[in-house]
N, C-alpha and C positions, 0 to 999 in steps of 0.2 A: 257521503260525499256525493253530489248528484252530477252526474257525468253527461255534458251536452253530448246530442244525436249528433252525426255529420253526416255529409252522404258525400262521397269524393268520386266524381267521376273520370272517366279516362277515356278522351274522343279520339277517334283514329278515321281517316277518309274512309274507311270501311264501313264502320259502326260506332257504337258506346258500350263501353265496359263501366260497370261501377266496382269499387272495391266493399266486398263482403264482408271479409274477413280477415284480418292480419293477426296472427298467432305466432310466441314464441315454441318452437318447437327443438328444444336443447337434444333430442336422440338422433335429429337430422345431422348428416354429415354436411350438410351446406344449405344454405336457404333456396326454395325452390317458388316457383309462381304457378298454380294451376286454373281450370275453370271451375266453377260451380259444380259439385257432382261427378268432378271427372280428376281421377290422380293423376293424369296425364300430364306433364311438363307442358307449357305454352312454349313457343319459339324464343322469346324473351327472358327465360329461366336462367340462360347461363347469364347473360348481362346483369338480369336482375341479384343473382348471387354476386358477382362480384361488386354490384352497389349496396348492397344489404350486409355482405360480409365484410365490407372496406368501409367506405367511409362513414355510411352510415352507421356501422355496429361503432366506430371510431369514436361517437359521441360519448359513447359511456352511460348512457341511460337507456338502455335496451342490449339485452344480451344475444339473444340469438341461438340457434340459426331461427330463419322466419318462415313461415308457410303463409303468401301473399295468394286469397283468393279472389279472383275476379269474377263477376256476372256473365263476361261474355268473351271470345278469342281477342288476343291481341298480338298480332304477327310479329315485326320486327321494328327498325327503326330505331329512334329515341324520344319520341314527344311522349313517350307515357312517364319519363323519367320524373316529369315534374310532379304531375299528380302523386304518383309513387312515394315520391319525398315527401309531400305535404301529409299523404296519409301517416305514412311514420313518423310524425313530427304530433299529429292530432295524436297516433293514440299514446306517445310517448308522455303527453300531457292529460291524457285520461279519458279522454273521447270515445264516445260510443257510436260504431259505423252501424249505418241505419237506411233504410229505401228511403227515396227523394220526398214522398208524400209524408213521411214521419222524421225528418231531420228538422234540427234547428239551426241547421247551417249547410248548404248546398255548395260545392267547390267547381266548377268544371275547369279545369287546367288542361295544358300542354304544352310541352316545350321540352329541350331535354336540360341537366344540369352538368356543371363541370367538378373537378376533383374537390373544388372548397365547397362541393355542395348550395353552388349559385346557379340560377338560371344562366344560361348558356346559348346563345345564339337567337335569331328571331323565330317565332312560333311560324307554322306553315299552315297553307290549307285553313286557314280561321273559318272562311264562310262555309266550305264545305262539311268540317266538322260540326259547325253548330245548325245546321240542315240536318244534322243527324242526329239531334239531340231535341226532342221535341219533348222528352222525359219532363226538361224542367218546366213543364207548363204544369207537371204535379207537384211543384214547391207549395208548402203553405202560404198565406199571406202574412201571415208573422215571421216566415226563415229568411235569415240572410243569405243571399244569393251571388254567389261570387263565379266571374270569371276572371281568372288569373294566369298570366303569362308572362314574358320577359318583355319589358318597354322596347316600344319599336313602332314598325309599322303596323304590325298584327295588331296591336292594340288599338289604333286607331280603326283598323277594319272590324275589332270586335265592337267597336262602341256603335259600328250603326247596325251591327245585325242582334244587338242584345236584346232578349226578353224581358219584358216589360218587368219592372222592379229589381232588375238586375244590376251589378256595379261592377265595371271592370278594375282590376287591380293589379297595375303591373308590379312585377314583384324583379327586384334588382338584386339583390343579396340575399343569403341565408339569414340575416336579420329579418328582411320585411317577411320571410317565410314565419320565422319565427312567431312573429307580433301576429301574423293572422291565425295560427295554429295553439298558441300558447295559452293560459288560460281558461279552458274550454271547461273546466270540472271546477264546481266550487270548492276552494280550499287548496287548488294546485297552484302554485306558485310559479307565475311566467318564467320563463328560463333568460337567464342574462344573457345581453347583447354579444354576439360574436365579435372579439378582436378583427380586426382587418390583417390580413398575410398576402404573402406573394402566390400568384397563381399556380399549379404547375400542370401537371400532365392529365387527363381525363379523368382519372381517379387520385391520382396524386398520392401525396404521403399517408393521406389519412387510410390507405388501404391496408396499411401492414397492420393495421393493430388487429387484424381477424387472427394474424397469424401467430402475434405475439401471447394471446390467450393458449397458446398451444405449446409455446415454450416451458421448461422445466425451469425449475428455480434454479439451480446448478449456484456455482460460486462458494466461497466459505467466509463464514464471519473471520473481520481480521481483529488480532489481538489490539489493543490499543490501550493508552494510559486512563485513569482513574478520571474522569472528567465526564462533560455533559454528552459527550459523543458517546460514550459508554453506555449511560442511560437508552442514549437513542436507539443502538443496538439492541437494545434488549426490548426494543417495542418494534422497531421496522428494519426489516432487510431493504436496502437501498442494492438498485442492481442498474448498468449501464446495459442496452439492448442496441447492437452498434453490427456495420454492414460494412464491406471495404469503399464505400464512399454514398454519396447521398441518391444516383439511381440506382445503387442499389437496396437502400432501404427501402425505395418506392416501389423497385420489380422484386421484393422478397414475395408478398404476399400472393402476386399474380402468378409466381413460377413456383410458389410451394417450397422458396427456400429456407433455412432456417437461419435465424440471426442469433450471432455470438451473445451470451450473458455472462457478464463478470460483475463480482460484488466490487462497489467503489471504494478506489483508494481513499483514502484520509488522513488531515492532518489537525490533530486537535480539535477543532467543532468546525473543520472546512471538509468537504468532501469535492474534488476538482476531477471536471468530465473535460474531455476534448472539442471543442467548439465549430471542429468542421463537419460536413455533411454526414462523415461517419456514422454518428451520435446518430440513432435513430430514437431511442424513447429510451426514459428510466421508469423502473419496475417498483412500486412501494409493497411491498407485503407485512402481514401484519403477526409479529411473530408474538405477541402477547396472549394471555389467557382470558382478555376482556376486549373489548373492541376501543380500540382506536382512532382519535380524531385526528385528521390532518389539515393543514391551513399551509399555504404557500402565499407568499406577498406577490407584486405584480411586476415582479422581474422578469420572470418568462411571458409575460401578458402579450398577446398576438402573434407568439411563432410556436405556441404548442394549440391543440384541439381543444377548446373551451367545453362545451360538454358537461358534462357533471364532474368537472375537474374542480381539484381543490384551489385553484388560484382567486385569492380573494375570500374565498368562503370556506365554511368548516364543512371536511367530508368526512363520514365515519367509514374504517374497515370492521366489521368482522374478524374476529380471530382464524388465523389462516387465508383471509381474502387477498388477491393483490389489487393492486388499480396499475395503467400504464398510463403515463405521461406522454403523448407521441409529440415528436416536435414536428411541426408544419416544415420549418427554416432552421437551418443549422442555428444553433447558441452560441454563436461567435461573440465571447464577450460579456454575455450574459450572465448575471448571478441573482438567486432568490432564496429567501429565508425559508425554510420548512421548519414548522413547529408541531409536533407531537403531544396528544394527550389521551393518557389513559385514566382509569378510574383511580387509580393512584400515582403515578407519575406525568414530569411532564419535560420535555427534551427539546433542542433544537439544532439546528444545521443548517450550515451554509453553503448550498451548492452552487459553485462558480466553473465555469467554463473559460478556457484557453483562449485567446484573441483578441482584437478588439471589438467593441460594442457599435456595431453598426446603427 
């Protein structure tokens, strides 16, 4: 596999930084960001932790915690969020970070992102930031040079100040970011487009997944009749993760509060969950001695995190491994058919929620 070399630049009004490294560090208690050759966290470290261990980790294709290394100091504000998100998605798709002079793709980006990982608000001080970006001139003639930011007046301002050969790429949604970053390595399959979903707070419901990975398995296996469900229980343990209400789901990670875990109640081949905002997520754990492949139909499409989820495509779980399907919006009235396949067994279960489908 030949990974493409990318340079992601993080411009500020005081100067310019470049993403040097992005590494998963499981031994870290939380994600952090430092300068090159310096172990001290930068001023944005706390906000980076909330982004990396919340919405970014919730995508499911990176485990974390993460150690982000920048070539220079980034003080505060939120304009670093968009280029850092772009760097994470490049890394998830197999890219290798490189200096501007060696990169196949050079991305200069600025702006904040919201809880849905979409660019939020207009970028500011574009001309001043570009004035500090003389390093763009080091890009190879054959390299793709992209200035990326949210649509709006700032994009027009950027057009007037772009260096020769650069393109201005407005990014309105997370899907736009995926189109920019996916497929940077030979043989890497581009990510599926993310379904549309209601917007929430700054980091939103996606932040809770970092907490979910720390919750114990809990619950007990329910005794059921000899049906397909019984075979299903031999393959997968299903749990509902909940909080008193939707706001509690969203704030659980931010405040470090635990979520309740309970094994799903079942009736024949149907498992029923509450459809209100108290249902934060579902957890699937492989109980078999061999890998199990999960596939969900499109019944929950648009209300769960897309990422690497089994919605509409198979996803393999190794023995003992778990996957969290996090709801972006209450599953009110939705149903989905879940198929589980091991080397020797195949079983199915319908997960349905109470309430009227929206």
